[in-house]
N, C-alpha and C positions, 0 to 999 in steps of 0.2 A: 458475446457477453461482456458488460461492463468494459466494452471499448477495448477488448483484447480477446485473444484465443483461448479456448478452455478445452482442457483433453483430461478426459478421465480412462484410466488403465485399470483392468480388473483381471486379476491372476486366479487360478486355480478355482473355477467357478464356470459350471455349465454355460453355453452361451446364452440361452434363453434368460436364464436367471440374472445374468450379468447384463443383458440388455434392460431388463425390468428394472435394475437397481439403478443403471446409469440414466434411464429416462426419468426416473423420480428424480435425480439429481439435478437433471438439465430443467426439468419443470419448476422447481424451487428456484433455480437461478433465474429464469425467465421472471418469477414473480419479483424476485429481488431488484432485477435490473430495472424493472418498470417502476418499482417504488422507491426506488433509492437515484433514479437518474437525475443527475444535476441540473439538466435544462429541458428535459423533455416531461410532458403531463405525467404526474405521478404523485404519490402522498409527501414526497420531498418537495417537489417543485410547488405545491399548493402550500405547504407551510413556509417556504420562503417567500411566496407572494403574500403571505398573509402577515409576516413579519414585515415586509417592505411598507405596507398598508398601515402598519401601526397597531394590529390588533393585540390587545392586551392579554387575551387567553385563547389559544389557538387548539382545538381539539386534535389529538393524534392518536394512533393504533397504540396500545400497550408496547405492542414488538418495536415500533419505532422510536417510543419513549425510552426503552431500556437501551436499545442501541445507541441513542443519543447520550444518554447518561455515562455509558460506558466510553463512548468517545470525547467527552467532556472530561472524564476522569484522566485518560491518557493524555489529553491536551494539558492539563495542570502538571501532570507528572513530567512532561517533557519540557516544563518551563515555558509553554505556549509557542515551542518551535513545531510542533504538531498542532496546526489550528485549522479545523474544519470550517471555520466562520467565515474566511476569507474568499468565497465564491466569486464576489464581485470582482477581486484583483485577478482571480484565475480566468474569468471571462474578459477583463480588459485587456489581458495579454494574448486572448485569441485562442483558449483551450477550451472553451466550452463549444467546440465544433467538431464534426468528424475527421476533417482535413485541416492540416496545419500549414499556416502561410504568415508571413509578416502583417503586422497590423500597424495601423498608425493611430496616435491619440495625443491629446495634448498634455503636457506634463501637468497642469493643474489638475486633470482628472484624477492621475495617480495621487497627487498630492492631498487632493481633498478625500479620496478613499482612506489613505493613511492616516489623516487627522481623524478621522472617526474611528480609528483602532477597533475594528472589529475581532471580537475575541468570544471563545466558548463560555468564558466566566460571566459574560454579560446574558446569558441564556438561563432561564429558570425553568427545569423540567420536573413535572410531577408523573405519575404513572399513566395518564391520559391526556395530558396538555402541556404544553409549550408556551413561554412568554419572553419577549427579550427587550430590554431596555434600550436597545441599539438598533435602530432599523436599516442600518449599513449591512446587517450581518446577512449572507446567504451561506448556507449550509451546504459543503460541497464534501460528500463521503470518498470522493476519489482514492483518497489514501488509506482508506478503512474497508470499503465493500468488498474488496476482493478477499481479503483475510477472513472477514465474517463470512463469506460465502464458502471457504476452505473448510471452516468449522462446521458449519451446516452441511455440507456435502459429505462430509466424513460421517457425521452423526446418522445421514440418511443411509449411507452404505451399510452401515455396522446393524441397523434396523433390518435391513434387507439380507442380512445374514453374510455379507462380504467380510472376508478376514485379509485378504491381502489385496490392496489398491494403492495408486498413485494419482494424486488430483494436482494438476498444473493449470494456475489460472494467470497466465501473463508472466510468468516467472516467479509467482508465489507458489509453493510447492509443499505438499504433507504426504507423508507416508502412512499407510498402513499395512501391518504384516511384512511380508517380504516379496520377492519377485523369483520365482523358480528357486525357491529355498536360502536365497540370499538377500541382503539388505538392497532396497532400491537405490540404484546409482543415478546421480543428478551431475548436471555440469553447470558451471558459473561462466557465463557469456563475458568474452571481453568486451569492453565498451568500443573499442575502436577497431578490431579485427573480427573478421568471421570466424563463428565458432567459439568452442569454449575453451577457456584459459587453464580451467581446473575443473576436477571432478571430487566428488564425495559421496561416501554411502550414507543413505538417509535411514535411520532405523525407524521403527514403528512409532508413530505418536510424535516425530521429530517433523519441524516445518522449516523452510528456508525462503527467504524473499529478498528480490533485488530491486532498488531504486537507481535509475538510471538517465542520463540525459540524451540517450541514442534512440529511442523509439519515438516518444511524444516531443517534438522539436522543430523549430525552423530556423534558418539562417538569415541574418539581416546585417547587411554593411560587415560582413565576415566574421560577425559574432554569433555564436550559438545561442539560442534562448529556448530552455526546456520548460516543461510544464510544473515543475517544482518550485513554489514561490517561497521565498524568505519574507516570513510576515514582520520581519524587523525592517526590512527596507522595500517591501511590496514589489519586488523585481524578482525574476528568474535567477536561481543559483547558477553562477558560473565558476565555482571554485572547485566543484567535484565532477567526476566523469559516473562513478557507480558506488554504491555500498551495498554490500550483501551482509544478511544476518541470519543466524542460525539459532533457531529457538529450541530448546528442550521441551518435552511433553508436559504440559500445564494446561490449566483451563484457557480457553482462547488463545492457544498457540497459534493457530492460523491468524488471527488479528493481529498479534505481536509481529509476525513475520512480515505484515504489510507495513504496520504503523512505525515499528521501532527504527526502520532504516530511514525514515524521513527526516527526523531531527538530527541525525547523524550526517545525512546528505548536506543540510543546511548549515550546521556549524561542526565542520569537521574537526577543529580544535579541541572540541569537548567530546570526541567520540567515545573514549574509555568511560568517562563519567556518564556520558547518556547510556551506553550499554549497560552498565551496572544499574543505574536508577530503572531502566526499563525491561531488565529481565532477558537481556540477549546472551547466549551464551558463548557463540563466536562471530566474528564479523572481520570482513575484507573490504577495504576501501581503496579506490582508485581517483587519485585527485586530479585536478586540472593538467598537470604535466605529465601525466601517465605513470606518475610514483604509486606503486602499490605498498599497502600498510596493512597490516592483520595481526589478531591477538593469537597467544598461543594455542588456546584450544581450537582456533580454526586451523592454525597452521598443522596440528597435529592430526586433524581429521582429513586434510587435503591430499589430493593427487595431483601433482603440478602436470599439465600435458605439454609444456614448452619448457625445457631446462632454462632457457635465457629468461624467461620470466620469472622463474623461481629464484633466479640469482639476484634479481633487481628487488625482490620483495622485502621489505623491513617488518620485523617483529617488533610490536608494541606491547609491552608489559602492562 
């Protein structure tokens, strides 16, 4: 679901109860997958169609309205670098498909979309309706939905009496309780090598998420084009291989584990400032050349799995 693999691990609970709890999580995820899908029939698709048609007031469910309001807030907080309104650009580059392969389009198509400057600030959201003064807006919550699902999933597990669990949605991970009496241990994938380059213990309530150019991408003329689009240029980001963020327990920690890595991936030169603005506790970045940088809180929690990698990591205060 959500274009990736979902894994729910439950510890210290009878299997029947664990199955019941996990099934409740997956049922909710199936609802969200359908509701928030960017290009298949669902509530978000219906909303985008109505925006393109120029409808002035579009009824939506209170749940979707609240979600869009939060996404809009985070977009403003990121200075527009996190911009769910650029769905048409994402589709133009070929990422509204299950499989990714090179696409061809005319340069003027990109220029026309960029000239219309779709942004979440063009959207007006009330408790049960949406309006947009910009018909080029197509909302894509691919950078938000997995984190939202983390928060929803953890709430469901708690309601079922689960005290120890780990949810992993395509690299967005949140911990509850412990695993066999110890903190859950998670790995950080190397963007160009098989396996993890580092591991860390994830205490209860903490979340971690990675944005990378190594899963949703295609190669064209020797260049890598990934699904993360810079809203300033309208083109896929080619300056960064991966960004991992560590989020301390707070409201919407799962959402932040998904959203906060995107602006940092797009504007690596602003990494420290963006991390502070968006509530990121620790972060690690791999740039286009493979150079690794990270902040002290992340360094203190990491266990490097390759001494050579550790020697080349640069600490950023």
